[in-house]
N, C-alpha and C positions, 0 to 999 in steps of 0.2 A: 550378463544381468544387474535384475531392478534391484533395487531395498524399498524398506517399505514390505506392508502388509495391503495385497490387494484386495482389491473394489472384492468381494464376496457376486458373485453369479446365480440366479438362479434359471434356467433352462429345460420351457417347460412343450417337450416336445405331443400336442398337442393334435392329436390321426384328424386326416381330414379337415382339419378345420379354412376354412375358403371367406374367403370381406359376405359371402349371403352368410352364412351363418353365426359372423361375429355379432353380425346387428340386432341379434336373441340374446347376447352373452354383455350385459355392461359390467360385469366387474371382469374379464378380459377383455374390454374393449379399454377400459378405461387405463390399461396398461400403457395405451399407448399419447393418452392425454395431457400436456403439461401439469404439473405437481406442483404447485407455486413458481422456487425458483428452479427445477426441473422438467428439462424438454422431453420431452415424450416422443416417437415416431411409430407409427405404421408404415411396408410398403408393399409393393408385393415381392412375391419369394420365388425367381426361377427355378425349378427344378431339375432335376440329373437326368436322363435317363435310361431305364423304366424309371418310371414317378411307384415307384412300390418299398413300399419298409428298409428294405435289409439295405438296396442298393443307396435309399439319396439319410440316410443315418451314415453310414460309411462315408459318401461325399462329403454330409453334413462333419463328422468329424474328425475327416483325415484331410477335406482340401481341395481333395484329386475327384474326374470323370471318373464311372468302373470299368474307363479304360487300364486306368491308376489302378488303382485300389482292389479289382477283379469282384463284386460286388455283385453278379451281373446277375442278379433278379436274386428275391427269396428263397430259389434253390436252382442249381442244375445238375446237368450232367460229368456226373465221374468217372467222368474216360477211364484213370486210371484206378475204379473200384466196379466199374465197370454198374456202376446205379445213378440211378435219380433220390437226393437227397434233395428235405427242401427244410430247413427254419432250426440249422448246426447254429450251437452259440460259439464255438471258442474264435477266441478275438482274432487271436492267426490267420484265420482265413479271408483277415481283411489286411490287403498290403499299402505301407505304405505309414507313414508319420501319424500317429494320435495329438490332437492338439495337445492335450496333458503333457507329452513328453516334451513337447515343442515348449510350454511357460514353463514349462518346471526348467530349464534351462536360464531366463529369468528371471521367475521367481523359484527359487531351491525351498521346497519340503510343501511345493504346494497341491493343495489336500485337493480332493475330487470323490465324490460318489458318483455312481452310479444309480438310478433307478427304476428297471426296466428298462432300459432302452437294450436293443438286441444287440450280440456277441459283443458277452458282457464277461464272460465267463475266459482269465488268463486274461484279461484285460490291463491290467497293473492302476488302476486303480484303486484307489484306500482303502473303500466304502464301493460296497456291491450288494443291491438286490433284483433278484431276477425268476421269474417263476422256474420252478425243478421237483416234478412230481416223481412222488417212492410207486417204480413200479417191481412191482410186489410177485413172488415167483409162479402166484396164479392165475399171471397175468391182468388182474385190475393194478391198479392207480388209484394215485389218494394224490389230491390237494399239498403241496409245499410247496419251497421257496427253498433257494442257493444263497450263500452270503457273505460277506465278505465281510469282516471277521465274523468268521462262525460266530458264537454269542450271540453276532446282532440278532438272526431266527431267532430264538427264544422266545425276545426284548418284543420283539412282532409278534409274535402269535403271541405271547402273554396277556399283551398291549392292544392289540387289535381283530385276535383269532388269526388262522392257519388261511393260505393263501389265498382270497377265492378264483380255483386256479380257474370252477366249473360257468364262472361266471369270468370269465377272463377272456374264452373264449369256447362259440360251439350256442345249441338249438337257445342255453339260460345265458347269454353273455349279457350282461348290463351295467349298470352303473356299481354297483359293486364289485368290482373290479380295481375301477379309477375311484373308487372312494378309496378302498384300499392300500392303494398305491399313493393315493395326497394326503394321506396319514402317516403313511411311513416315510413320506420325503417328509412332511414335519417333525418326527419323529428325530429323521436324523439332522435336520439343522439342527434344533433344538439342542442336543446331543452331543455330536460330533464338529457342528460350527465347522463342514467345508468350505473351501474360495470357491469351489464352481461341484453346484450340485446337476446333474442329468436325471431331467424325471418325463419318463412316457406314462401319457393321457388317450390309452384309445379307443375310450369309448363309442364314440363319434363314427367307427366304425362301421358299429352294427349296424343300428339301422338305417342305414343311409342303404346302405348294403342289402339290407331287407327291405328294403320300402323304394329307396332312392332318396333321393337329394331335394325334392322339391315337396315331397309327403308331411305329412305334421306333426306324426312323428322324430321326422328331420329338427324341425325347430324343437319340437321339446326335450330330444336328445340334447341340445346345446344351452337350455335352461338349464336341463338339470347339470352339466355339466359345470356348467356356469356354477350355480354353487355349491356345488365341490370344491369348486378352487379358491371359493372367497375369505375363510379361513386360511391358505395355503399365500397366499397374496398379499391378505393383511400382516402375516408376519415377515414373508419377506421387507413388506414395507414399515413394520418396523424396527428392523433389525440393518436396517441401511443398503437393504439389498440391490442388487440390481437383477429388473428379470425381464430375458430374452423370451417368448413368445413365437414358438415358428409353427408349421407344419408340415408337413411332407412330401403333401399331393394333395388335390378338393378328390371327390367321388363324386361323378358324372353321371345322368341315365340312362341307365338302357334296357332294352330290350329282343334282343339279338342273340343266342347264345351262338359260336361256332365250336362245330365238334371238328376242329382241324385233323385229331387223330381216329376219327371214324373213317375220314376222307383219304386218307391213307391206306387206314388197309382196305378200302372195296377197293384204292386203287392198286393193293401188292406191294407196298410196301412199308408195311409194319404185321410183322406179325406179333405171335402170343403164345399162350400154350395153358394146357389147361391140367389142375390139378381139381379133384374129388368135383366136377362139374361146376368150377368156377374159369373164368378166363384171369390169366398175368400175363404183361405186356411184355414182351423179350424184346431187352436192348440188342443183345450179342447177333442176333441174327438176322432184326427190321434193318431196311435199306432206307428208310426217312423215322423219325419219330416227332411229337415234338413233348415236350414240355411246359404244358401250360401253366400260368404266369398274370390272372386279371387279362390284362389287354395286350398279354407282350407274350410273346408264345417260341421259342428256342427252339427249333428246327436242324436238327443233330442230323447229320447227311456222312456217311464214313463214303460214300465213293463218289470222289467226285466227276464223276463221266452221270450222277446220277440227280445232282445242284436245279439244272434247268428245267429236266421235268419235275423235281418237288416244288420250286420257284415258279413255274408255271401252274401249277394244281393248283399249289393252296392260294395266289395271287385267283385264281379265279373266284372265287369261294364267295359266296358273300358275307358281308360284315367285314374280311382284310382290307386295308384298309392300302398298306404296300407291304412287299418287304423285301429284306434288306439283308443288299451279298454283302462282302470285301465295302469294297467301296461306302455301300449304306451305314455298314456299320462303323467306319474310320470318321465320316460325316456325323453319325447319334451319338458317341462318344460312346461306342459297347464294344471294340476290337480289342480281347482276350479271349486268352486262350483257352479260358472258359465259355465264351459266347458258344449259341449254335451257330455252323456252318452256315443255315440262314436267318433271318428272326421277323420271322409275323407284328402286323404288329392292325391293330382292331380297328374299323372306323368307329367312329362316336358311340355308334347304339350298341355297341358290339364287345363281344368278352368270350374268350377261350376258354372251352371245358379240357377238364384232362379226356374225356371218354373215348375208351376205346375198345368200348364191347358194342356187339349190334344189337343186342339182344338183352335185354334187360335181366332174361332167368339166368344168364351167366355172368353176371356182372361177380365182382369175387366180395364176400361177405364186407371187408371194410368198406365198399364205391357209401356204404347202406348206414356208419358209424362215424360219428367226431377221430378223427385218425392219420391225423397230419402228415405223418410222417413217413407213413404206410403209400400213402397216395403217388405218382408221381403225376403233378402237378396241384396249381392247388384250387381247392372245391368252394368258393360261399357258399354252396348247397346245407352244410356244416352248423351255420347259423340257421337252419329252419328247423323248423318240428313240418314232418313229411303231411301237406296239406292234402293229398289223397287217400290216408289210413284214415277214416274214422273212430280209429280207437289208438291212436301213435300216445298218447298222452297217459292213458291206460297202462299203456305195456310197455311203456316207458318211468313208469310208479312203480309197475309191478319187476319189472328187473334194476332199477337201483332198494326193489328191498331183496331180493335174492343175495345181489351184493355187501348190505347190512347182516344180512342173516350166514356172511362169506362164503354164499356157495357164486357159480363161477355164472355171469350172461354176457346175455351181448344184446348191447344198448339200440340196435338198427333200425334208428326212426329218421335218418336223415332222404331226402327224397331225393331219386334222382331224376326229375324235372329239371332240367338244367333253368326253363322261363321262367319259375317264382323271384330268382334272384332282378332286382330293381335296379342298381349302381356298382358302376368297378370304377378302376383309378389303371395308369399305366402310361397313357401312353401322352406325349404333351397337351397339354391343355391348351384348347382353340379362346377360354373368354375367360381374359384376368379373373374375375367374378368367381370361376372353378379355377382356381389356380391357390396353390397357397398362401400362405401368409407373416411376415414377420414384422413384431413387436415388440418396442425398444420402450423402456422405462428412462432408460437414463439413460443422453446422448452427449454427455457434456466432454467427455475423452475424446467424443471422436471430430475428425479434424471437417468434416464437410457429414449430411448424411441424402440417403438415395432415395430416390422413387421406388426402386427395384434392386434385387440384388441376385445371385447368384446360392443357390445351396453351397457351392464353395466357396465362398465367399465367407464364413461359418466364421473357423478357422480365426484369420486375419482380425472379424468382429468385439471376436471373444478377448483374444490378446490385448486390445486395446481394451476396450471394456475392462479387463480387470487393470489396467496400467501400466498396460507397456510396451514399446516405445517401436513396434514394429508399424510396416505398414499398416492400411484402415483392408487392405485388399487381402488377400489368399496369403498364404504365408509360404507356400510351398510352389510348384515351379506352374506357371496360372496352366489351368485349364478352363476356360471359361462353354456352361451347355447350361445354356436360357429356353426361355418356352421359343422361340424361334427355331420351328420347324427348319431342317435344311436344307437345300432346292434338290431338286431331282427323286 
């Protein structure tokens, strides 16, 4: 147990932030610059594999790799349910002790706020803000958020308006959602003064996937987010709060979608069933199917006799760098019961689609919608309006108008042509300039600073920065997973 009030910490998770983008963000860059007698520090952050939102966030908060905490992607095939589920929210899915639980043993009464980090439900934090739409009986959804304590929702809605759900994901995704989150974080700091505040800012994800990381829109997004962050960073300085800014991954340019499920179907390994003329993935009878997640795909192959054939088929697909078997999964720190029997990794310029139909006229209706919970894989095309449809904006406006009148309407605006996606992530970065970063505003409590940290180092760093006596590195049994690819 440590006596005395711990140093307040603000941990900003700036999705997709890299050294290249940081050059356009003077306010955020200043976090790592010396300020009087306060030494800041900037370092490379080595992600875990797969370098996707949910997996890396779980490692940042537990100090464990996916093989230990079980978050093997943004979703996976739940074998006990027979369903592919992405973007679940309950914190009990994350195995292992969380950093706030460890810190509370040393600082009784340690107060933690989580503003939009993932797996927020039931996390045991004192304050929680997370997107949570209202799902109406007629099938449509309205923007809203879930908070702990419950009254915080009304406070934030009164001060900032409803959580901007349709600016958080989808074709309309914009700076509005990150601005709301930043202002909500300021509100929580001013009114509740947590010891540890976690805030997730997603804005850089959007135009980097839409246009690519080298596009002018990427630099513009970085500048816009930097402007939004300036008041929050100023508030942290005024309150003597140590700022930790980091990212989970970097986004790299892609130009080659890999239709892995279509290849499995053509080989007679993946099966579908048909309803109302639409085809649906049938995981119950498929001998192999893939849960696509950016540049990583989990291959579920129930019969071990099929493994050699599936591995050979997938390995031969253009855009596939490697296929991990049991030994490969162990080397990459992803050997967990939830992982596919095989895991495919894309080449630098490629990514995996979830598409399993062979004819677009047979695609399920949700394929053209923003539907993150029904698609059996991640779909970055949800960030786009179909460029092949000249009337798409007019049709979208008409659908929204019907919804405002209380009429049911399907917003079918997402393209089925995956070549329009320009950025992706998930594989380990080849170049540190394309990888995540770690910025510290005050390192006086650290015995030394390093040029590179692993994502699994964060809990130990936070304990040190708060004023704990633990060692700087990982506070749980150490398993280091970095950007150096395992051999073989």
